[in-house]
VEXDREN-2710 file (C-alpha; in Angstrom, 1 decimal):
% VEXDREN-2710
k/r/px/py/pz
1/MET/8.1/33.7/-5.5
2/ALA/7.0/33.8/-2.1
3/PRO/6.9/30.2/-0.3
4/PRO/3.3/29.0/0.3
5/ARG/1.6/29.5/3.7
6/ILE/1.2/26.3/5.4
7/GLU/-2.2/25.8/7.4
8/LYS/-1.6/22.0/8.2
9/ILE/1.6/19.5/8.9
10/ILE/1.4/16.1/8.4
11/THR/4.2/13.6/9.5
12/ALA/4.0/10.0/7.6
13/LEU/6.0/7.4/8.8
14/ASP/6.5/3.8/7.1
15/VAL/8.0/1.5/9.5
16/GLY/9.1/-1.7/7.3
17/SER/11.5/-4.5/7.3
18/TRP/14.3/-3.0/5.1
19/LYS/13.9/0.6/5.8
20/VAL/12.2/3.1/8.2
21/CYS/11.3/6.2/6.6
22/ALA/9.3/9.5/7.4
23/LEU/8.2/12.5/5.5
24/ILE/6.8/16.1/7.1
25/ALA/4.6/17.7/4.5
26/GLY/2.7/20.9/4.9
27/GLN/-1.1/21.5/3.5
28/ALA/-1.4/25.2/2.1
29/ALA/-4.5/27.1/1.9
30/ASP/-5.2/26.0/-1.7
31/GLY/-5.3/22.2/-0.6
32/GLN/-1.9/21.4/-2.3
33/LEU/0.8/19.5/-0.4
34/HIS/4.7/20.5/-0.1
35/VAL/7.1/18.3/1.1
36/LEU/9.1/19.9/4.1
37/GLY/11.7/17.1/5.3
38/THR/12.4/13.7/4.7
39/GLY/14.0/10.9/6.8
40/GLN/15.5/7.5/6.1
41/ARG/17.6/4.7/8.1
42/GLU/18.2/1.1/7.9
43/SER/15.5/-0.8/9.1
44/ARG/16.4/-2.8/12.8
45/GLY/14.1/-4.9/14.9
46/VAL/11.4/-5.5/12.1
47/GLN/11.0/-8.9/10.6
48/ARG/8.2/-9.8/7.9
49/GLY/6.8/-6.4/8.6
50/TYR/6.3/-7.2/12.2
51/VAL/8.0/-5.5/15.6
52/ALA/10.3/-8.1/16.7
53/ASP/12.9/-6.0/19.1
54/MET/10.8/-3.0/20.5
55/GLU/13.6/-1.2/21.5
56/GLN/15.5/-1.4/18.2
57/THR/12.8/-0.2/16.5
58/GLU/11.9/2.4/18.5
59/HIS/15.6/3.6/18.1
60/VAL/14.9/4.0/14.6
61/VAL/11.8/5.4/14.5
62/ARG/13.5/8.3/16.2
63/GLU/16.2/8.6/14.3
64/ALA/14.3/8.9/10.9
65/ILE/11.5/11.4/12.4
66/GLU/14.7/13.5/13.4
67/GLN/16.3/13.7/10.2
68/ALA/13.1/15.0/8.8
69/GLU/12.6/17.0/11.5
70/ARG/16.1/18.9/11.0
71/ILE/15.4/19.1/7.2
72/ALA/12.2/20.8/7.9
73/GLY/13.1/22.5/10.8
74/LEU/9.9/21.8/12.7
75/ASN/9.4/19.6/16.1
76/ILE/6.8/16.8/15.2
77/ASP/4.3/15.6/17.8
78/ASP/2.2/13.2/16.5
79/VAL/2.4/10.8/12.9
80/TRP/0.5/8.9/10.2
81/VAL/1.7/5.1/10.7
82/ALA/1.5/2.4/8.0
83/PHE/1.0/-1.3/8.5
84/SER/1.9/-3.9/5.7
85/ALA/2.2/-7.3/7.7
86/GLY/0.7/-10.2/6.8
87/GLY/-2.9/-10.6/8.5
88/LEU/-4.2/-7.8/6.4
89/VAL/-7.9/-8.7/5.2
90/SER/-10.3/-6.5/3.5
91/ASP/-14.3/-7.2/3.6
92/VAL/-17.1/-4.9/1.9
93/ALA/-20.5/-4.9/4.1
94/PRO/-23.4/-3.8/2.0
95/ILE/-26.0/-2.1/4.3
96/GLU/-29.7/-0.9/3.4
97/SER/-32.5/1.0/4.9
98/GLU/-36.0/1.5/3.8
99/LEU/-36.8/5.4/2.7
100/GLY/-40.1/4.6/1.4
101/GLY/-39.7/7.0/-1.6
102/HIS/-39.0/10.0/-0.3
103/ARG/-35.9/12.7/-1.1
104/ILE/-32.7/11.7/0.5
105/GLU/-31.4/14.0/2.8
106/LYS/-28.0/14.4/4.6
107/GLU/-29.7/13.2/7.8
108/ASP/-30.6/9.7/6.0
109/VAL/-27.1/9.2/4.7
110/ASP/-25.8/10.0/8.2
111/ASP/-28.7/7.6/10.0
112/LEU/-27.4/5.1/7.4
113/LEU/-23.8/5.4/8.0
114/ALA/-23.9/5.5/11.8
115/ALA/-26.4/2.2/12.0
116/GLY/-24.3/0.3/9.9
117/ARG/-21.3/0.1/12.3
118/ALA/-23.9/-2.5/13.6
119/GLY/-23.3/-4.7/10.6
120/ILE/-19.3/-4.5/11.3
121/ASP/-17.7/-8.2/12.5
122/PRO/-14.3/-7.8/13.0
123/GLU/-14.4/-11.9/14.0
124/GLY/-11.8/-11.2/16.6
125/ARG/-9.2/-8.7/14.3
126/MET/-8.7/-5.1/14.9
127/ILE/-10.6/-2.7/12.6
128/LEU/-8.1/-0.2/10.6
129/HIS/-10.9/1.4/8.0
130/ALA/-14.5/1.2/8.2
131/GLN/-15.1/3.4/5.4
132/PRO/-18.3/4.2/3.3
133/ALA/-17.9/3.2/-0.5
134/LEU/-20.1/3.3/-3.0
135/TYR/-24.0/3.8/-2.8
136/THR/-26.8/2.1/-3.7
137/ILE/-30.5/3.4/-4.6
138/ASP/-33.4/1.0/-5.4
139/GLY/-30.5/-1.6/-6.6
140/LEU/-28.5/0.5/-8.7
141/THR/-25.1/0.7/-7.7
142/GLY/-21.8/3.2/-8.2
143/VAL/-24.0/6.3/-6.7
144/LYS/-21.2/8.5/-5.4
145/ASN/-23.6/11.5/-4.1
146/PRO/-27.5/10.3/-3.3
147/ILE/-28.2/13.1/-1.8
148/GLY/-31.2/15.1/-3.8
149/LEU/-32.4/11.8/-5.1
150/HIS/-35.6/9.8/-4.3
151/ALA/-35.6/5.9/-3.8
152/ASP/-37.6/3.3/-1.9
153/ARG/-34.2/1.7/-0.4
154/LEU/-30.7/3.4/0.2
155/GLY/-27.7/1.2/0.5
156/VAL/-23.8/1.5/0.9
157/ASP/-21.0/-0.7/0.8
158/ILE/-18.9/0.0/4.0
159/HIS/-15.4/-0.8/3.0
160/ILE/-13.6/-2.7/5.8
161/ILE/-9.7/-3.5/6.5
162/MET/-8.8/-5.7/9.1
163/ALA/-5.5/-6.9/10.7
164/ASP/-4.3/-8.9/13.3
165/GLY/-4.6/-7.2/16.5
166/ALA/-1.2/-7.9/18.3
167/PRO/1.2/-6.5/15.4
168/VAL/-0.7/-3.4/14.9
169/ARG/-0.6/-2.7/19.0
170/ASN/3.3/-3.8/19.0
171/LEU/3.9/-1.3/16.1
172/GLU/1.7/1.8/18.1
173/ALA/3.9/0.9/20.9
174/ALA/7.2/1.5/19.3
175/VAL/5.9/4.7/17.7
176/ARG/4.8/5.9/21.2
177/GLN/7.9/4.9/22.8
178/ALA/9.6/7.5/20.6
179/HIS/7.1/9.9/21.8
180/LEU/5.0/10.2/18.9
181/ASP/1.2/10.0/19.3
182/VAL/-0.2/7.8/16.6
183/ASN/-3.3/9.2/14.6
184/ALA/-3.9/6.2/12.9
185/VAL/-2.9/3.1/11.4
186/VAL/-3.3/3.0/7.8
187/ALA/-3.0/-0.3/5.7
188/SER/-0.4/0.0/2.9
189/PRO/-2.8/-0.7/-0.1
190/ILE/-4.5/2.1/1.1
191/ALA/-2.3/4.7/1.0
192/ALA/0.0/3.4/-1.9
193/GLY/-3.5/3.1/-3.8
194/LEU/-3.9/6.8/-3.5
195/ALA/-0.6/7.9/-4.3
196/CYS/0.2/5.7/-7.6
197/LEU/-3.5/5.0/-8.9
198/SER/-5.6/7.6/-11.0
199/ASP/-9.3/7.5/-10.1
200/GLU/-10.1/5.8/-13.4
201/GLU/-7.6/2.7/-13.0
202/ARG/-9.6/2.4/-9.5
203/ASP/-12.9/2.4/-11.4
204/LEU/-12.0/0.4/-14.4
205/GLY/-10.0/-2.4/-12.2
206/VAL/-6.7/-3.0/-10.9
207/ALA/-4.4/-5.0/-9.1
208/LEU/-1.7/-3.2/-7.1
209/VAL/1.5/-5.7/-6.4
210/GLU/3.2/-4.2/-3.3
211/LEU/6.9/-6.1/-3.6
212/GLY/8.0/-4.9/0.1
213/ALA/10.9/-6.4/1.7
214/ALA/9.7/-9.2/2.9
215/VAL/6.1/-8.9/2.5
216/THR/4.3/-9.1/-1.0
217/THR/0.3/-7.6/-0.8
218/VAL/-1.9/-7.7/-3.6
219/SER/-4.6/-5.9/-3.6
220/LEU/-7.5/-5.1/-6.1
221/TYR/-9.4/-2.2/-7.1
222/ALA/-12.5/-2.0/-8.8
223/GLY/-15.6/0.6/-8.5
224/GLY/-14.0/3.1/-7.6
225/MET/-12.7/0.9/-4.0
226/LEU/-10.2/-1.7/-2.8
227/VAL/-12.5/-4.5/-3.0
228/GLU/-9.9/-7.5/-2.4
229/MET/-6.3/-8.3/-0.5
230/ALA/-3.9/-11.1/0.4
231/SER/-0.7/-11.1/1.9
232/LEU/2.1/-13.1/0.8
233/PRO/5.2/-13.5/3.4
234/PHE/8.2/-13.1/0.6
235/GLY/9.6/-10.2/-0.8
236/ALA/12.5/-8.4/-2.5
237/SER/15.0/-9.4/0.6
238/ASP/14.6/-13.2/-0.4
239/ILE/16.5/-12.6/-3.9
240/THR/19.1/-10.8/-2.0
241/ASP/19.3/-13.5/0.1
242/ASP/19.4/-15.7/-2.9
243/ILE/22.2/-13.9/-3.9
244/ALA/24.0/-14.0/-1.0
245/SER/23.9/-17.4/-0.9
246/ALA/24.6/-18.7/-4.2
247/PHE/27.9/-16.4/-4.6
248/GLY/28.7/-17.0/-0.9
249/ILE/28.8/-13.1/0.1
250/ARG/27.6/-10.9/2.7
251/ARG/23.8/-9.4/2.7
252/SER/25.1/-6.0/2.0
253/GLN/27.2/-7.1/-1.0
254/ALA/24.3/-9.0/-2.4
255/GLN/22.0/-5.9/-2.1
256/ARG/24.7/-4.1/-3.8
257/LEU/25.0/-6.4/-6.5
258/GLN/21.1/-6.4/-6.9
259/SER/20.9/-2.8/-7.1
260/PHE/23.5/-2.0/-9.6
261/TYR/23.5/-5.1/-11.8
262/GLY/20.5/-6.8/-10.9
263/SER/17.7/-7.2/-13.7
264/ALA/14.5/-9.4/-14.5
265/SER/15.3/-9.5/-18.2
266/ALA/18.4/-11.7/-19.7
267/SER/20.3/-10.5/-22.2
268/PRO/23.0/-12.2/-24.6
269/ARG/25.4/-9.4/-23.5
270/ASP/25.0/-10.4/-19.9
271/ASN/27.6/-13.2/-20.8
272/ASN/29.9/-11.0/-21.5
273/GLU/29.8/-8.6/-18.5
274/ILE/32.1/-9.3/-15.9
275/ILE/31.3/-8.0/-12.2
276/GLU/33.6/-8.5/-9.2
277/LEU/32.3/-9.7/-6.0
278/ASP/34.3/-7.4/-3.7
279/PRO/35.8/-4.4/-5.6
280/GLY/36.8/-3.2/-2.2
281/ALA/39.5/-6.6/-1.9
282/PRO/43.1/-5.0/-1.2
283/ALA/45.6/-4.3/-3.8
284/GLY/47.1/-7.3/-5.2
285/SER/44.7/-9.7/-4.1
286/GLU/42.3/-11.6/-6.5
287/SER/38.8/-10.6/-6.2
288/PRO/36.5/-13.3/-7.1
289/ARG/33.9/-12.7/-10.6
290/ILE/30.6/-14.0/-12.0
291/THR/29.2/-13.0/-15.3
292/ARG/25.9/-10.9/-15.2
293/ALA/24.1/-13.9/-16.9
294/GLN/24.8/-15.7/-13.7
295/LEU/23.3/-13.3/-11.3
296/VAL/20.3/-12.7/-13.4
297/SER/19.8/-16.1/-13.4
298/VAL/19.4/-16.2/-9.4
299/ILE/17.2/-13.4/-9.7
300/ARG/14.9/-15.1/-12.0
301/GLN/14.8/-18.2/-10.6
302/ARG/13.3/-16.6/-7.4
303/LEU/11.1/-13.9/-9.2
304/ASP/9.7/-17.2/-11.4
305/ALA/8.8/-18.5/-7.6
306/MET/7.2/-15.2/-6.6
307/MET/5.4/-14.4/-9.5
308/GLY/3.9/-17.6/-9.7
309/GLU/2.3/-17.3/-6.1
310/ILE/1.3/-13.8/-7.2
311/GLY/-0.2/-15.2/-10.7
312/ARG/-2.4/-17.8/-8.4
313/THR/-3.4/-15.2/-6.0
314/LEU/-5.0/-12.7/-8.5
315/LYS/-6.9/-16.4/-10.0
316/ASP/-8.3/-16.9/-6.1
317/LEU/-9.3/-13.3/-6.0
318/HIS/-11.0/-13.6/-9.2
319/PHE/-9.2/-11.0/-10.7
320/VAL/-10.3/-12.2/-14.3
321/GLY/-12.7/-10.5/-17.2
322/PRO/-13.0/-6.8/-17.6
323/ILE/-11.2/-5.8/-14.6
324/GLY/-8.3/-8.2/-14.8
325/ARG/-5.9/-6.3/-17.0
326/GLN/-3.5/-4.3/-15.3
327/VAL/-1.0/-4.6/-12.9
328/VAL/0.8/-1.7/-10.8
329/LEU/3.8/-2.7/-8.8
330/VAL/5.2/-0.7/-6.0
331/GLY/7.3/-0.9/-3.3
332/GLY/11.2/-2.0/-3.1
333/GLY/11.1/-4.9/-5.5
334/ALA/9.8/-2.6/-8.2
335/ASP/12.9/-0.9/-8.6
336/LEU/14.6/-3.8/-9.9
337/LYS/15.4/-3.6/-13.6
338/GLY/12.9/-4.9/-16.2
339/ILE/10.4/-5.8/-13.5
340/ALA/7.2/-4.5/-15.4
341/ASP/8.3/-5.9/-18.6
342/TYR/9.0/-9.5/-16.7
343/THR/5.6/-9.0/-14.9
344/GLN/3.4/-8.8/-18.3
345/SER/5.2/-11.7/-19.6
346/ALA/4.7/-13.8/-16.2
347/LEU/1.3/-12.8/-15.4
348/GLY/0.3/-12.3/-19.1
349/ARG/-1.1/-8.7/-17.8
350/ALA/0.1/-5.0/-18.8
351/ALA/2.1/-4.1/-16.1
352/ARG/3.7/-0.8/-14.8
353/ILE/5.8/0.8/-12.4
354/GLY/3.7/3.1/-9.7
355/ARG/5.5/6.6/-8.6
356/PRO/4.1/8.6/-6.3
357/ARG/2.3/11.5/-7.0
358/GLY/0.5/14.3/-5.9
359/LEU/3.1/16.3/-3.7
360/HIS/4.8/19.2/-4.5
361/GLY/8.9/19.3/-4.0
362/LEU/9.1/15.0/-3.5
363/PRO/13.2/14.4/-3.5
364/ASP/14.2/12.1/-6.2
365/ALA/15.6/9.6/-3.8
366/HIS/11.9/9.5/-2.4
367/SER/10.3/9.6/-5.6
368/GLY/10.6/6.0/-6.6
369/PRO/7.9/3.0/-6.1
370/ALA/9.7/2.2/-2.8
371/PHE/7.9/5.1/-1.1
372/ALA/4.7/5.0/-2.7
373/THR/3.2/4.1/1.1
374/LEU/4.9/6.8/2.5
375/ALA/3.5/9.3/0.1
376/GLY/0.5/8.2/0.2
377/LEU/0.0/8.3/4.0
378/VAL/-0.1/12.3/3.4
379/LEU/-2.5/12.1/0.8
380/TYR/-4.7/9.8/3.2
381/ALA/-4.4/12.4/5.9
382/ALA/-4.7/15.4/3.8
383/SER/-8.4/14.2/2.5
384/ASP/-9.9/14.2/6.2
385/PRO/-10.9/10.5/5.8
386/VAL/-14.5/9.3/7.4
387/ASP/-14.6/6.4/9.4
388/LEU/-17.8/4.9/10.9
389/ARG/-16.3/4.1/14.0
390/ASP/-16.4/7.8/14.8
391/LEU/-19.9/8.2/14.4
392/PRO/-22.4/7.5/17.3
393/MET/-24.3/4.8/17.1
394/MET/-27.8/4.9/15.6
395/ALA/-31.3/3.0/16.0
396/GLN/-32.2/2.3/12.4
397/ASP/-33.9/-0.6/10.9
398/VAL/-31.0/-2.0/8.4
399/TYR/-30.1/-5.1/6.9
400/ARG/-27.1/-6.8/5.1
401/PRO/-28.7/-7.7/1.4
402/LYS/-27.2/-11.3/0.5
403/GLY/-26.3/-12.4/-2.8
404/ALA/-22.7/-12.0/-5.0
405/SER/-19.6/-10.4/-3.3
406/ILE/-19.4/-6.8/-4.4
407/LEU/-16.6/-7.7/-7.0
408/GLN/-18.7/-10.3/-8.5
409/ARG/-21.2/-7.6/-8.5
410/LEU/-18.9/-5.0/-10.5
411/VAL/-17.4/-7.8/-13.0
412/THR/-20.8/-8.5/-13.8
413/ALA/-22.1/-5.1/-14.6
414/LEU/-19.0/-4.5/-16.4
415/LYS/-19.3/-7.3/-18.6
416/SER/-23.0/-6.5/-19.5
417/SER/-21.5/-3.1/-20.7
418/PHE/-19.6/-4.9/-23.5
END
């Protein structure tokens, strides 16, 4: 079979606290996305998602991109970059305009979106996304395409994601120092949600929990869009640090133990399984040993604290009722054995591991939950997203309706259908 004819090249870059990875994909004439090359390097210069050393970050970004370029046989000039550090916040701004009952034309929608820019108040933060979500006609919510319908009032929920400006600018600067143009900085929950959640899950309601190395992001989807978000300052690297501290070993050894022997679920057999802490010790010397039960105990202690905080965050975000029934786990921490069953027990909600989909030829090494954001960046770029910041300002009578938040309105609508 002849290789597909590639019409567009998309490069994704995920700069995390544990790893920096790149993916080059080609979009064929039929819209399918094919992986052309990938690159990955251990992260340096990034702490808790923030760029702490510009030179080291720039160097490792360059290495990851060059590896992907060699595999793809291409030279890359621009990238789509993920941002997952703390400070991400989400808001939904409802905007309405009076139409007088006439048939809705494309110009009415364009005018509403353009005028809606005036209703965005970043409150000193940097706007990463300002996108139209669900439309409303005469109070009826959840309309995806209002063109052709008659209405007295036309409204739209504008989904806004904001972040602290300085960390985003530092990330952009590090990437540009690697001689790459930045097409856009994309919030990681948006990218991971595209890669791992079905349309039905996003519509019915789901919590996406991204267990990164040093930052955990909790995002709520309902009514087809992301409606609430919170960032927590902990991640899988805290488990690694606990293992290193408990058994007096290096972080690299602790990471190996966590990957090969770690589990979120305890088993009676764990007491009989012996693990050598330093299998590379010189011959004749006695390597320290622990039981797997001891390792699992350390992991569970940290997980209990993390899941307790995640559970409180879900409650604070009002993830309850009909929409509060499922949790999807992504990020490097979701690779831990037994984490889905543990999460289901700890949170009292159905839980599954989210794996990226929608890309052809994705290597097995990059098909796990740790690479959901990377794959989602490609899907986001290929979707050619509409951003209100690219539209001109228009003079139009619009107002922000008062009342319940979009999440509360969705919960009320869902409850009424049961």
